[in-house]
C-alpha positions, 0 to 999 in steps of 0.5 A: 378512467386513468390507470392507477400509478404504481407505488414506489418499489412496486413492479408492474405487469411482468411479460415473458417471452421465450425466443429460444428454448431454455432462455426466457426473457422477463420485462416489467417496469417500476418506479423508484423512491423518487418516482422515476420510471425504470424499465427492467429486463431479466433472463432465466432458464424458466419464468420463475428464474426470470421473475426472481432476477427481475425482483432482485433488480427491483430490490437493488434499485429501491434498497437505498433509503428503505431502513424498514427492511432491517430490524433487530430481528433481522439476521446477519444474512439479510443484512449482508444482502442489503449491504451487497445491494447497496454495493451493486448500485451505480458505478461507485466501485469496480466490478472486481471490487463487487466480486470481492465483496460478494465472496467476503459476504458469502463467507460471513453468511456461512460463519454466522448468517443465522445470528440476529442483529439484536445479538451482535453485542461487542462481547459476542462479536469479539468471541466470534472473531477470536474463534475465527482467529484460532481456526482460520488464522490472522488474515481470515479473522481480519477479513471477517472483521472488516466485512462485519464492520461494513454490514453492521454500518448498514444496519446502523444507518437503517435503524436496526442497530444503535451503534456498530458493535465491531468498533468496540471490540479489542484489536486483533493481533497484527498480521505478519507482513512480508519482510523480504526484499532483494538486494541488487546482487540477489536480484541479479543472481535470481534473474541469472538462475531463471534465464539458465532454467529457461535455456537459450533465448528464442527469436521474438517471433518464435514464442510459446511453451514453458521455456518461452514463458520462463524467458518472459518471466525473467523480463517481467521481473526485470521490468517490475524491479526497474519501474516499481510497477505491480505485476498487473501494471507491467503486463498491461504495458503497451507500445503507446505507454513507452517513450523511448526518446525521452526514456519514460514509462507511463504506468496508467493501467492494469490487468484485472479479472472480471467474472464473465469477461475474463482478464481485461485491461483496466484504463486506470491503476489499482488506486484509480486515476491518481495512481498514474505515474511516469517512471524514468526508463533504466538501461536494463528496462529499455533493453527488455522493452525494445527486445520484446517489441522487436518484430511485433506489430507497430500498432500503438496498442501492441502489448509488451508481454503478448500471448499467442493470440497477441493479447496480454499475458495474464498474471495467473500464467506468469505466477504459474511459471514462477511457481514452476521455477521455485519447485525446479530450483529450490537451491537458488532460493535457499542460497539467497535466504528468501522463503519460497512463499515470499518469492513472488512477483510482488517481491520485485516491487517491494525490493525496488521501493525498499531500495529507494526509500532507504537511499537518501542519496541521488534523490531517494527517500520515502517521498521518492519511493511513494511516488515510484509506487503510486501511493497517495501518501508516504505512510502506505509505503513505509508500512507495507513496502519500505523495510527500514534498515537496522543500520543508522546512517553515519550522518546522524553522529554529526547531527548529534555532535551539536549537543556537545559542541554547542554545550561546550562553547556555551560553557567556555563563554560563561567561564570567560565572562566569570573570569572577567567579572572576577578580574574586575572585582579584584582590580576595584579592591586593590586601592584599598589594599594599597592605602594600608601598606607601603608603596613597595608592597602595593606594587608587589601585590598588584604585580603578583595578583594580575598574573595569577588571575590571567593564568587561572582564567586561561587554565579554565578556558583550556579545560573547557575546550578539552572537555568539549573536544573530549565529548565530541570525540566520544 
């Protein structure tokens, strides 16, 4: 008799094997909603833990398409679990994005995990978000709103909600963006202060310690401001990314932290493959890169910013050194007029994009700044990085002059046409006047009339030009 086929989503016989003490492996099989067979394998300290992990994997496989798992009586915590299962399926997002969603999901569960989906009305959600705004601040409230919107979207697709209640809430107050950006003079003074704090330069082979990290910090900030790169992109640079002959830096990867793996080099930037770009190499950036690679391994994968083991220096290590500098030299930041909280590595990128966006000469502007930052569109650059100058360019006055110059010329032309028409009408009436007077009087009238018309038209023309010139000068 043929064995009965498993129903989609059901797990077959679970087998356990304990090869080492405290490490139990559970294996089983199941079919997904399309009938495709999947071999499952899970590891736990006990058989129960291994079985629970096996069941979690099975739920993850069949989560997509099972709307009956959520109803109006389901809680927000259950909806968050379904949402996270959908996030984990496939390779649609990076591992660090999955970790970010898991953290935000746990935060939402702690805040309102026991609330039923049926109770999520726009008014209730708005009161909850404004309460979070008062307790935790703008950033936390915006994060909770974004996560709740995604979770409710899953509930709508599964039939548990008719509409997404988050969409009908009033907007939260806009988050305060960081507005600081260094001028070239301020940046030069900051780098000088860091180098003085670091002490004398060390030999390329003699690396390690706080002072060496401080010198690496000055070099890192120089590369960030000279290329517009994010700190992870600058730290991910390797010898193969540098073209000294053509003076080009290829930014096409970044450093990310993945749970269970540590900091790794991701072969694309924060925004994916579309964020890759080639940046011209400035003289200062070239000097820094050549010095840091001097005496290093000639392999193509040699990191520019290396740690003691030859790997990539992490963002946390450089951020720690920058915080140490801020604590040791607060007078430098006070003299520059920049809050200590905004003195981060990202300040270099923001300064570079702001300078390029606000400089129309030499091919600058928002388009060039967006290309330098690896943004898909200019709106991102203008909204988050390019802090527009309060000083309006002088060229705008030349453009606005066109209103008065054009209007003055048109007015003068109309005046000339009117005077010509007036002249022709008087000439046409002169024979009638002459027939009623003597020839001598006619000649006198005609002689006196023509100069008066010419003077009048000339006066109006000169007046119109005077008005036009006066408006332009004004």
